[in-house]
C-alpha positions as CSV (number, residue, x, y, z in Angstrom):
1,X,38.9,-44.3,35.8
2,X,36.7,-46.4,33.5
3,X,36.0,-48.0,30.1
4,X,33.5,-46.1,28.0
5,X,31.3,-48.7,26.3
6,X,28.7,-47.1,24.1
7,X,26.4,-44.1,23.6
8,X,23.2,-44.0,25.7
9,X,20.2,-42.0,24.5
10,X,20.5,-39.0,22.3
11,X,21.9,-36.3,24.6
12,X,25.6,-37.4,24.5
13,X,25.6,-39.7,27.5
14,X,27.8,-42.8,27.4
15,X,27.7,-46.1,29.4
16,X,30.9,-46.5,31.3
17,X,32.3,-49.4,33.3
18,X,34.0,-48.1,36.5
19,X,37.6,-49.2,36.9
20,X,38.4,-47.0,39.8
21,X,38.3,-47.5,43.5
22,X,37.5,-43.8,43.9
23,X,34.2,-43.2,41.9
24,X,33.4,-40.2,44.2
25,X,36.1,-38.4,42.2
26,X,33.9,-38.4,39.0
27,X,32.2,-35.0,39.5
28,X,31.0,-32.4,37.0
29,X,33.8,-30.0,35.9
30,X,36.6,-32.6,36.5
31,X,39.2,-32.8,33.7
32,X,39.8,-36.3,32.4
33,X,41.4,-37.8,29.3
34,X,39.9,-40.2,26.7
35,X,41.8,-42.9,24.8
36,X,45.4,-43.4,24.0
37,X,45.6,-39.9,22.5
38,X,44.5,-38.6,26.0
39,X,42.0,-36.2,24.5
40,X,41.0,-33.8,27.3
41,X,37.3,-33.6,28.3
42,X,35.4,-32.2,31.3
43,X,32.6,-34.1,32.9
44,X,29.2,-32.5,32.4
45,X,27.2,-35.1,34.4
46,X,27.5,-38.6,36.0
47,X,24.7,-40.8,37.2
48,X,24.4,-44.5,38.3
49,X,23.1,-47.0,35.8
50,X,22.8,-50.7,36.9
51,X,26.4,-52.1,37.0
52,X,27.9,-49.0,35.4
53,X,27.5,-45.2,35.2
54,X,26.2,-42.8,32.6
55,X,28.7,-40.1,31.9
56,X,28.5,-37.0,29.7
57,X,31.1,-34.4,28.7
58,X,31.0,-30.7,28.2
59,X,30.7,-29.7,24.6
60,X,29.4,-33.1,23.5
61,X,25.6,-32.8,23.4
62,X,24.5,-35.6,21.1
63,X,24.9,-39.3,20.3
64,X,26.9,-38.8,17.1
65,X,29.5,-36.6,18.8
66,X,30.3,-39.2,21.4
67,X,30.2,-42.3,19.2
68,X,34.0,-42.0,18.6
69,X,34.6,-42.6,22.3
70,X,33.2,-46.1,22.2
71,X,35.4,-48.8,23.8
72,X,38.0,-46.3,25.0
73,X,39.5,-45.9,28.4
74,X,39.0,-42.7,30.5
75,X,42.1,-41.6,32.3
76,X,43.1,-39.2,35.1
77,X,46.6,-37.7,35.4
78,X,48.9,-39.8,37.6
79,X,49.8,-36.7,39.7
80,X,46.1,-36.3,40.6
81,X,45.7,-39.8,42.1
82,X,45.0,-40.0,45.8
83,X,47.8,-41.5,47.9
84,X,47.4,-45.2,48.8
85,X,48.2,-46.8,52.2
86,X,51.7,-48.1,52.9
87,X,52.4,-51.2,50.9
88,X,49.7,-50.6,48.2
89,X,50.5,-49.5,44.7
90,X,48.8,-48.4,41.6
91,X,49.3,-50.7,38.6
92,X,51.1,-48.1,36.6
93,X,53.7,-47.8,39.3
94,X,54.5,-51.5,39.2
95,X,54.4,-52.1,35.4
96,X,58.0,-52.1,34.0
97,X,59.7,-53.0,37.3
98,X,62.6,-55.4,36.9
99,X,61.9,-58.6,38.9
100,X,64.7,-60.4,40.8
101,X,64.8,-63.6,42.8
102,X,66.4,-63.8,46.2
103,X,69.8,-64.7,44.7
104,X,69.7,-61.5,42.6
105,X,69.0,-63.2,39.3
106,X,66.9,-61.1,36.9
107,X,63.8,-63.0,36.1
108,X,62.4,-60.4,33.7
109,X,60.1,-57.3,33.7
110,X,56.7,-57.0,35.2
111,X,54.6,-56.6,32.0
112,X,51.0,-57.2,33.1
113,X,48.9,-57.6,36.2
114,X,46.0,-60.0,36.1
115,X,43.2,-59.4,38.6
116,X,41.8,-62.9,39.5
117,X,39.6,-62.1,42.4
118,X,41.4,-64.1,45.1
119,X,44.7,-62.3,44.5
120,X,46.4,-60.5,41.6
121,X,49.0,-62.3,39.5
122,X,52.1,-60.6,38.1
123,X,53.1,-61.6,34.6
124,X,56.9,-61.4,34.3
125,X,58.4,-61.6,30.8
126,X,62.1,-62.2,30.2
127,X,64.1,-61.0,27.2
128,X,63.2,-64.1,25.2
129,X,59.5,-63.6,25.7
130,X,59.0,-66.4,28.2
131,X,56.5,-65.7,31.0
132,X,56.5,-66.4,34.7
133,X,53.2,-66.0,36.6
134,X,53.7,-64.9,40.2
135,X,50.8,-64.9,42.6
136,X,50.7,-61.7,44.7
137,X,50.7,-63.3,48.1
138,X,52.8,-63.1,51.2
139,X,56.0,-65.0,50.9
140,X,56.2,-64.6,47.1
141,X,56.3,-60.8,46.7
142,X,59.0,-59.7,49.2
143,X,60.0,-56.2,48.4
144,X,58.8,-53.4,46.1
145,X,61.4,-50.7,45.5
146,X,59.8,-48.0,43.3
147,X,62.9,-45.8,43.5
148,X,65.2,-48.5,42.2
149,X,62.4,-49.8,39.8
150,X,62.8,-53.3,41.1
151,X,60.8,-56.1,42.7
152,X,62.3,-58.9,44.8
153,X,60.4,-62.1,44.8
154,X,60.6,-65.7,46.1
155,X,59.1,-67.7,43.3
156,X,57.0,-70.7,44.4
157,X,58.8,-74.1,44.1
158,X,56.5,-75.3,41.4
159,X,57.7,-72.6,38.9
């Protein structure tokens, strides 16, 4: 949902960069999870602040209590995500897919997704640690099969 940056003021608010396409889901009372330990918290309040939002959690009333949340991600459970239109996927659904070319050769595993602005770029790593960068454009990404956990691609000739 976002990246919690730093405390703001003395009442437990934090500056958070939004990383969601669904900011309307940040509402008081909503259960979310902070950091890699997925510590459960409930939203107390949310309000806009320049390029970010100010967020506060129930039970955290002062700056010192929330300081430990600095620079941690705020998560929602995957089963609570809204459905996407056909042909669109959440990053967590794609990461870990095995990537094959048109001849059925395993190129590696989708290990990272770079958001470049014009189009995303898939970082595919093979067993030896070598990387292939694949632009997410028509003609390169041919088939996504989440059930089989595979991605069929037509790598550009310059790779």
